[in-house]
NUDO-456439 format. One line per field, with one value per residue (C-alpha): residue in one letter; residue number from 0; x, y negated, z. Coordinates in steps of 0.2 Angstrom, whole numbers, plus 5000, padded with zeros to 4 digits. Last residue first. Layout:
N
resn <- (A,...);
resi <- (NUM,...);
px <- (X,...);
py <- (Y,...);
pz <- (Z,...);
end
This chain:
462
resn <- (X,X,X,X,X,X,X,X,X,X,X,X,X,X,X,X,X,X,X,X,X,X,X,X,X,X,X,X,X,X,X,X,X,X,X,X,X,X,X,X,X,X,X,X,X,X,X,X,X,X,X,X,X,X,X,X,X,X,X,X,X,X,X,X,X,X,X,X,X,X,X,X,X,X,X,X,X,X,X,X,X,X,X,X,X,X,X,X,X,X,X,X,X,X,X,X,X,X,X,X,X,X,X,X,X,X,X,X,X,X,X,X,X,X,X,X,X,X,X,X,X,X,X,X,X,X,X,X,X,X,X,X,X,X,X,X,X,X,X,X,X,X,X,X,X,X,X,X,X,X,X,X,X,X,X,X,X,X,X,X,X,X,X,X,X,X,X,X,X,X,X,X,X,X,X,X,X,X,X,X,X,X,X,X,X,X,X,X,X,X,X,X,X,X,X,X,X,X,X,X,X,X,X,X,X,X,X,X,X,X,X,X,X,X,X,X,X,X,X,X,X,X,X,X,X,X,X,X,X,X,X,X,X,X,X,X,X,X,X,X,X,X,X,X,X,X,X,X,X,X,X,X,X,X,X,X,X,X,X,X,X,X,X,X,X,X,X,X,X,X,X,X,X,X,X,X,X,X,X,X,X,X,X,X,X,X,X,X,X,X,X,X,X,X,X,X,X,X,X,X,X,X,X,X,X,X,X,X,X,X,X,X,X,X,X,X,X,X,X,X,X,X,X,X,X,X,X,X,X,X,X,X,X,X,X,X,X,X,X,X,X,X,X,X,X,X,X,X,X,X,X,X,X,X,X,X,X,X,X,X,X,X,X,X,X,X,X,X,X,X,X,X,X,X,X,X,X,X,X,X,X,X,X,X,X,X,X,X,X,X,X,X,X,X,X,X,X,X,X,X,X,X,X,X,X,X,X,X,X,X,X,X,X,X,X,X,X,X,X,X,X,X,X,X,X,X,X,X,X,X,X,X,X,X,X,X,X,X,X,X,X,X,X,X,X,X,X,X,X,X,X,X,X,X,X,X,X,X,X,X,X,X);
resi <- (461,460,459,458,457,456,455,454,453,452,451,450,449,448,447,446,445,444,443,442,441,440,439,438,437,436,435,434,433,432,431,430,429,428,427,426,425,424,423,422,421,420,419,418,417,416,415,414,413,412,411,410,409,408,407,406,405,404,403,402,401,400,399,398,397,396,395,394,393,392,391,390,389,388,387,386,385,384,383,382,381,380,379,378,377,376,375,374,373,372,371,370,369,368,367,366,365,364,363,362,361,360,359,358,357,356,355,354,353,352,351,350,349,348,347,346,345,344,343,342,341,340,339,338,337,336,335,334,333,332,331,330,329,328,327,326,325,324,323,322,321,320,319,318,317,316,315,314,313,312,311,310,309,308,307,306,305,304,303,302,301,300,299,298,297,296,295,294,293,292,291,290,289,288,287,286,285,284,283,282,281,280,279,278,277,276,275,274,273,272,271,270,269,268,267,266,265,264,263,262,261,260,259,258,257,256,255,254,253,252,251,250,249,248,247,246,245,244,243,242,241,240,239,238,237,236,235,234,233,232,231,230,229,228,227,226,225,224,223,222,221,220,219,218,217,216,215,214,213,212,211,210,209,208,207,206,205,204,203,202,201,200,199,198,197,196,195,194,193,192,191,190,189,188,187,186,185,184,183,182,181,180,179,178,177,176,175,174,173,172,171,170,169,168,167,166,165,164,163,162,161,160,159,158,157,156,155,154,153,152,151,150,149,148,147,146,145,144,143,142,141,140,139,138,137,136,135,134,133,132,131,130,129,128,127,126,125,124,123,122,121,120,119,118,117,116,115,114,113,112,111,110,109,108,107,106,105,104,103,102,101,100,99,98,97,96,95,94,93,92,91,90,89,88,87,86,85,84,83,82,81,80,79,78,77,76,75,74,73,72,71,70,69,68,67,66,65,64,63,62,61,60,59,58,57,56,55,54,53,52,51,50,49,48,47,46,45,44,43,42,41,40,39,38,37,36,35,34,33,32,31,30,29,28,27,26,25,24,23,22,21,20,19,18,17,16,15,14,13,12,11,10,9,8,7,6,5,4,3,2,1,0);
px <- (5024,5014,5010,5027,5035,5025,5030,5048,5046,5038,5053,5065,5055,5055,5074,5077,5069,5083,5097,5092,5094,5082,5088,5077,5062,5050,5032,5022,5004,4997,4979,4974,4981,4997,5010,5025,5041,5053,5065,5060,5047,5039,5039,5031,5018,5013,5011,5000,4989,4988,4983,4970,4962,4955,4951,4933,4929,4942,4931,4916,4928,4933,4943,4953,4963,4961,4972,4967,4979,4985,5003,5009,5016,5022,5039,5037,5020,5020,5005,5008,4996,4990,4981,4997,5004,5020,5032,5021,5019,5037,5042,5030,5037,5055,5050,5039,5050,5066,5057,5050,5068,5073,5058,5061,5079,5074,5062,5076,5088,5074,5074,5066,5080,5086,5071,5056,5063,5075,5060,5049,5061,5063,5044,5040,5052,5046,5028,5018,5001,5005,4992,4979,4969,4957,4941,4931,4923,4939,4942,4959,4951,4937,4950,4956,4943,4947,4966,4964,4969,4981,4979,4994,4999,5013,5018,5037,5044,5051,5035,5030,5028,5013,5002,4993,4975,4972,4959,4952,4959,4973,4973,4990,4989,5007,5008,4991,4994,5009,5019,5036,5028,5021,5027,5026,5008,5000,4996,4989,4984,4966,4961,4946,4935,4923,4904,4894,4885,4896,4911,4909,4905,4921,4932,4926,4929,4947,4949,4942,4952,4961,4953,4959,4971,4967,4981,4977,4960,4964,4976,4964,4973,4966,4960,4943,4933,4918,4913,4899,4884,4867,4861,4854,4855,4848,4856,4873,4871,4866,4881,4893,4885,4887,4905,4910,4929,4927,4909,4898,4894,4883,4889,4876,4866,4881,4882,4863,4866,4879,4895,4898,4898,4910,4912,4895,4887,4881,4873,4880,4870,4878,4884,4868,4869,4884,4875,4876,4893,4900,4907,4925,4925,4907,4907,4920,4921,4910,4914,4933,4945,4955,4950,4948,4941,4930,4916,4921,4915,4901,4899,4883,4884,4883,4888,4900,4916,4911,4907,4923,4934,4926,4929,4947,4950,4944,4954,4970,4966,4964,4980,4989,4996,4989,4997,4989,4992,4988,4994,4990,5000,5005,5024,5027,5014,5021,5038,5031,5023,5039,5049,5036,5034,5053,5053,5044,5026,5021,5014,5032,5038,5054,5067,5084,5092,5077,5080,5098,5093,5078,5089,5104,5093,5083,5099,5107,5091,5086,5074,5070,5066,5050,5046,5027,5019,5010,5025,5038,5029,5042,5055,5069,5068,5079,5073,5081,5066,5061,5060,5073,5070,5080,5080,5091,5091,5076,5073,5064,5048,5034,5026,5008,5000,4993,4985,4985,4982,4992,4977,4968,4981,4991,4991,4986,4968,4963,4979,4982,4981,4982,5000,5006,4999,5007,5023,5024,5019,5033,5045,5041,5042,5052,5041,5025,5031,5036,5019,5010,5021,5016,4998,4998,5006,4993,4978,4985,4987,4969,4963,4971,4980,4970,4978,4984,4988,4991,4998,4988,4994,5005,5000,5012,5005,5000);
py <- (4829,4845,4848,4841,4856,4868,4860,4861,4879,4883,4875,4885,4902,4898,4894,4910,4920,4914,4916,4934,4936,4938,4947,4962,4951,4944,4940,4927,4924,4908,4912,4894,4891,4888,4902,4896,4888,4885,4870,4858,4848,4864,4872,4857,4855,4873,4872,4857,4866,4881,4869,4860,4878,4878,4896,4901,4906,4920,4929,4929,4936,4951,4959,4943,4946,4933,4918,4909,4901,4917,4917,4929,4945,4955,4963,4976,4973,4958,4949,4934,4925,4908,4899,4889,4889,4879,4892,4907,4902,4898,4914,4924,4915,4920,4938,4942,4933,4942,4959,4956,4953,4970,4979,4972,4978,4996,4995,4991,5004,5017,5013,4998,4994,5010,5021,5009,4993,5000,5010,4996,4984,4996,5000,4981,4978,4994,4989,5003,4995,4980,4984,4990,5005,5014,5021,5033,5049,5052,5069,5063,5047,5055,5067,5053,5059,5077,5075,5062,5044,5032,5014,5004,4986,4975,4957,4956,4952,4969,4977,4987,4971,4964,4978,4993,5000,5017,5030,5044,5037,5045,5039,5040,5022,5017,5029,5025,5007,5006,5021,5014,5004,4987,4980,4995,4993,4981,4967,4976,4990,4990,5006,5015,5027,5037,5040,5056,5050,5061,5056,5037,5041,5052,5039,5025,5036,5038,5020,5015,5027,5013,4997,4990,4975,4958,4948,4930,4929,4936,4949,4963,4978,4993,4981,4990,4997,5008,5018,5024,5019,5023,5039,5031,5012,5007,5022,5018,5000,5006,5017,5003,4991,5004,5007,4989,4986,4974,4967,4974,4967,4977,4974,4978,4962,4952,4960,4956,4939,4936,4928,4911,4900,4905,4917,4925,4928,4945,4942,4949,4962,4964,4946,4939,4929,4921,4907,4893,4899,4897,4914,4918,4930,4936,4943,4941,4961,4965,4950,4952,4939,4950,4960,4947,4953,4940,4952,4970,4979,4992,4996,5001,5009,5028,5042,5048,5050,5036,5024,5028,5026,5009,5003,5009,5001,4984,4986,4989,4975,4962,4968,4965,4973,4990,5008,5024,5037,5055,5065,5053,5055,5037,5038,5054,5050,5032,5040,5052,5037,5027,5041,5045,5027,5026,5038,5026,5027,5017,4999,4995,4980,4972,4980,4988,4971,4968,4985,4981,4963,4970,4983,4971,4957,4969,4977,4959,4953,4937,4932,4943,4962,4959,4946,4949,4945,4929,4923,4925,4913,4915,4908,4899,4882,4870,4853,4847,4837,4851,4864,4875,4893,4904,4922,4928,4915,4904,4891,4875,4876,4863,4860,4857,4842,4838,4850,4866,4868,4884,4896,4888,4896,4888,4871,4853,4855,4861,4861,4849,4831,4838,4844,4826,4822,4837,4834,4817,4824,4837,4823,4813,4827,4820,4805,4816,4828,4814,4806,4822,4826,4809,4811,4829,4824,4811,4823,4837,4825,4819,4837,4841,4858,4870,4876,4894,4904,4923,4922,4933,4951,4955,4961,4973,4982,5000);
pz <- (5051,5053,5034,5030,5039,5029,5013,5018,5023,5006,4997,5008,5004,4985,4986,4996,4981,4970,4982,4985,4966,4951,4936,4939,4938,4950,4947,4958,4962,4969,4966,4965,4948,4938,4937,4947,4941,4955,4955,4968,4960,4953,4970,4978,4964,4965,4984,4982,4970,4982,4996,4985,4982,5000,5001,5006,4988,4990,5003,4990,4977,4987,5001,5006,5023,5036,5038,5022,5010,5002,4997,4983,4977,4963,4959,4973,4981,4993,5002,5012,5025,5028,5043,5047,5065,5059,5066,5061,5043,5041,5049,5038,5023,5027,5031,5016,5004,5010,5011,4993,4987,4994,4987,4970,4971,4976,4961,4949,4957,4953,4935,4926,4915,4905,4901,4903,4897,4884,4876,4877,4868,4853,4853,4852,4838,4829,4830,4838,4834,4823,4809,4822,4825,4837,4829,4839,4833,4823,4831,4838,4844,4853,4860,4871,4883,4882,4884,4898,4895,4889,4882,4877,4875,4868,4862,4866,4883,4888,4882,4897,4908,4898,4892,4900,4900,4910,4906,4917,4933,4943,4961,4971,4977,4971,4957,4949,4954,4943,4938,4942,4956,4958,4942,4931,4928,4940,4928,4913,4925,4921,4928,4919,4929,4918,4921,4924,4940,4951,4941,4945,4963,4965,4956,4967,4982,4977,4973,4990,5001,5011,5006,4989,4989,4984,4976,4972,4963,4946,4953,4960,4965,4956,4943,4939,4925,4929,4914,4903,4913,4907,4915,4931,4929,4946,4954,4947,4953,4971,4972,4967,4980,4993,4988,4991,4990,4975,4972,4959,4941,4928,4910,4896,4899,4894,4877,4874,4880,4866,4871,4862,4878,4892,4906,4904,4921,4926,4943,4959,4969,4987,4988,4980,4964,4955,4947,4960,4966,4948,4941,4944,4929,4930,4912,4899,4899,4884,4875,4872,4881,4893,4908,4922,4938,4947,4951,4948,4932,4928,4910,4900,4883,4885,4873,4886,4875,4863,4877,4886,4870,4867,4884,4884,4867,4873,4889,4878,4865,4879,4887,4871,4855,4855,4857,4858,4872,4877,4892,4906,4922,4923,4924,4914,4901,4899,4896,4883,4874,4874,4866,4853,4849,4848,4833,4822,4815,4800,4798,4793,4803,4809,4798,4801,4806,4817,4826,4831,4837,4847,4855,4859,4865,4876,4883,4886,4896,4887,4901,4915,4914,4924,4910,4907,4924,4919,4908,4921,4933,4947,4936,4945,4937,4928,4922,4906,4900,4887,4901,4907,4913,4925,4931,4917,4903,4897,4884,4880,4890,4889,4906,4904,4913,4931,4930,4920,4901,4899,4903,4887,4876,4862,4871,4867,4874,4856,4846,4831,4838,4856,4852,4851,4868,4875,4867,4874,4892,4890,4886,4901,4913,4928,4931,4930,4944,4956,4954,4957,4972,4981,4977,4983,5000,5004,4998,5009,5024,5022,5022,5039,5039,5050,5065,5069,5084,5084,5066,5054,5054,5040,5023,5014,4999,5000);
end
């Protein structure tokens, strides 16, 4: 399981006025140091909606345009250096420009970058994924969205059913079937034990939304009720085994195993979305760490060594619907030779036992240093670490689901993001305050994050 310490015996709230005061100071410092990023953003808005290639990148107070990266560091277009705790939303577990990745991709591109034909590395990578995730059959994709999309289609084809059950506030990519109740507005989200199905954006047909039933994380009673209400209709339950769209929310002891039991009792499959947890929290992701094997698993991000990637793996009989041509799974860039070369090196040469020991050591430094600051300044926060993943939750009590997450004052996470950015640590934007480490991070790198956090903690009280 992940590491969650007990909340400090004594905690005091951080005065809102103090947070606003510090935020104003940090925003001004942020803007002054990033004039070139601002200019590029303004230029980009003439040709790119919101001035960014992906809407996630448009974060207050303005996007940071990156110039290059090396090892554990990145530099923006204004020349600011950062220890990278963002790591491309969890992609760059190998670090930037890893020599083995550079060499593998360079050697492959000299022999050809694309054939739309199978290559030997695809067999090697699939065998390694089978070993790590205990799934015998695999197909490749090009993103997490494609992986969850294919997993859903395979599950529907195998069961002959159409309805899905998903967890409230989990993000599974940008395809219609699962863009439902992803951080829904409080006035639309429905009752805690019976959440509403709310489209994430306009452009999603109501008929598609209606086929997705939403339940809270860590609530087996609500799951059972959903199955009873839609008896014989549910193809699959899809779940992030550790939620990472609202910070890091760990499963209750036994939750994942019971979830699988309930799904199977009702004739449905269990899909693990391991796009974020896969090979970051253990060699075999959450499947390995929590010792529960789903019927289908969706991967992407960290398995590709920094290149666009994805994979879906599953049981022999379930993946048989692809073998038998009952379900279409295809893509021009599936198993692209550049991605396969990078994946082979990532999985077989870089993310070995030493890498995970390194992640655990860095996580221990972060956990200990942050716990000390939280305790010393009596802050109502707690820290969760899972190998290469981790984060600070700005709430004293453990978060078990989306409704708990809504109690967090997101202005604290935003202020922390500003503090880190202004002191040389790049975090993923957003209230979830979630980091990803790489094999190229050092103890000094993670200590910088701890020191920055401690400075903010001190400033809260002074």
